[in-house]
C-alpha positions as CSV (number, residue, x, y, z in Angstrom):
1,M,0.0,0.0,0.0
2,D,1.3,3.4,-0.9
3,L,0.4,6.8,0.7
4,S,-2.4,7.5,-1.8
5,A,-4.0,4.0,-1.2
6,F,-3.6,4.6,2.6
7,R,-5.4,8.0,2.4
8,A,-8.1,6.4,0.3
9,T,-9.0,4.1,3.3
10,L,-9.9,7.1,5.4
11,D,-13.5,7.1,4.1
12,Q,-14.0,3.8,5.9
13,A,-15.2,3.5,9.5
14,E,-12.3,1.3,10.7
15,P,-8.7,1.1,9.6
16,P,-7.8,-1.7,7.2
17,G,-7.1,-5.0,8.7
18,G,-3.5,-6.0,9.2
19,L,-2.1,-2.5,9.7
20,P,0.6,-2.3,12.3
21,A,-0.1,-0.2,15.4
22,P,1.9,2.9,14.2
23,L,0.0,3.1,10.9
24,R,-3.3,2.5,12.7
25,A,-2.3,5.5,15.0
26,L,-1.7,7.7,12.0
27,W,-5.0,6.5,10.4
28,W,-7.0,7.4,13.6
29,D,-5.2,10.7,13.7
30,A,-6.2,11.5,10.2
31,K,-9.7,10.7,11.1
32,G,-9.5,13.3,13.9
33,D,-9.5,10.8,16.8
34,W,-6.4,11.7,18.8
35,D,-7.3,9.4,21.7
36,R,-7.6,6.3,19.6
37,A,-4.4,7.4,17.7
38,H,-2.6,7.7,21.0
39,Q,-3.8,4.3,22.2
40,A,-2.6,2.7,19.0
41,A,0.8,4.4,19.3
42,Q,1.2,3.0,22.8
43,E,0.5,-0.6,21.7
44,Q,4.0,-1.0,20.5
45,E,5.8,1.5,22.8
46,G,9.5,1.0,22.6
47,T,9.7,0.4,18.9
48,A,11.1,3.2,16.8
49,A,8.0,3.5,14.6
50,S,5.5,3.7,17.4
51,D,7.7,6.1,19.4
52,W,8.0,8.4,16.3
53,V,4.2,8.5,15.9
54,H,3.9,9.0,19.6
55,A,6.2,12.1,19.3
56,Y,4.2,13.4,16.5
57,L,1.0,13.1,18.4
58,H,2.3,14.9,21.4
59,R,3.7,17.6,19.2
60,K,0.2,17.9,17.6
61,E,-1.3,18.1,21.1
62,G,1.1,21.0,21.9
63,D,3.1,19.1,24.6
64,E,6.5,19.9,23.2
65,A,8.5,18.5,26.2
66,N,6.7,15.1,25.9
67,A,7.2,15.2,22.1
68,R,10.9,15.8,22.5
69,Y,11.1,12.8,24.9
70,W,9.5,10.5,22.3
71,Y,11.6,11.9,19.4
72,R,14.7,11.0,21.4
73,K,13.3,7.5,22.1
74,A,12.5,7.1,18.4
75,G,16.0,8.3,17.3
76,Q,14.5,11.1,15.4
77,K,15.2,14.8,15.3
78,P,12.2,16.9,16.4
79,A,10.1,18.0,13.4
80,Q,10.2,21.6,12.4
81,G,7.7,21.7,9.5
82,S,4.0,21.5,9.4
83,L,2.1,18.7,11.2
84,G,0.7,17.7,7.8
85,D,4.1,17.3,6.3
86,E,5.3,15.3,9.3
87,W,2.3,13.0,9.1
88,E,2.9,12.4,5.5
89,Q,6.7,11.8,6.0
90,I,6.0,9.2,8.8
91,A,3.2,7.5,6.9
92,T,5.3,7.3,3.7
93,Q,8.3,5.8,5.5
94,L,6.2,3.3,7.5
95,L,4.4,2.2,4.4
96,V,7.6,1.7,2.5
97,Q,9.1,-0.3,5.4
98,R,6.2,-2.7,5.4
99,T,6.2,-3.3,1.6
100,P,8.0,-6.5,0.7
101,D,10.8,-6.2,-1.8
């Protein structure tokens, strides 16, 4: 699945089956449900992907200190651009990582 196909699923009531927790978190975030997004990000806490999404969510929430903590755990530099650009960057990278060669 690429970014455009991922975005196309946003008209559904539930995320597609088989999505890993970090992508489900981004899916719920795009649907405007921060709480469900946060819950999904916490499912695989301690993995770089989930920790990166977790950082993004706290940045979106406006909790910069908490976001910086999660960026460090994820091994990522804190984002400087728009939230939309960051969402797209994370989603694109996670979708590429899950696509078999």
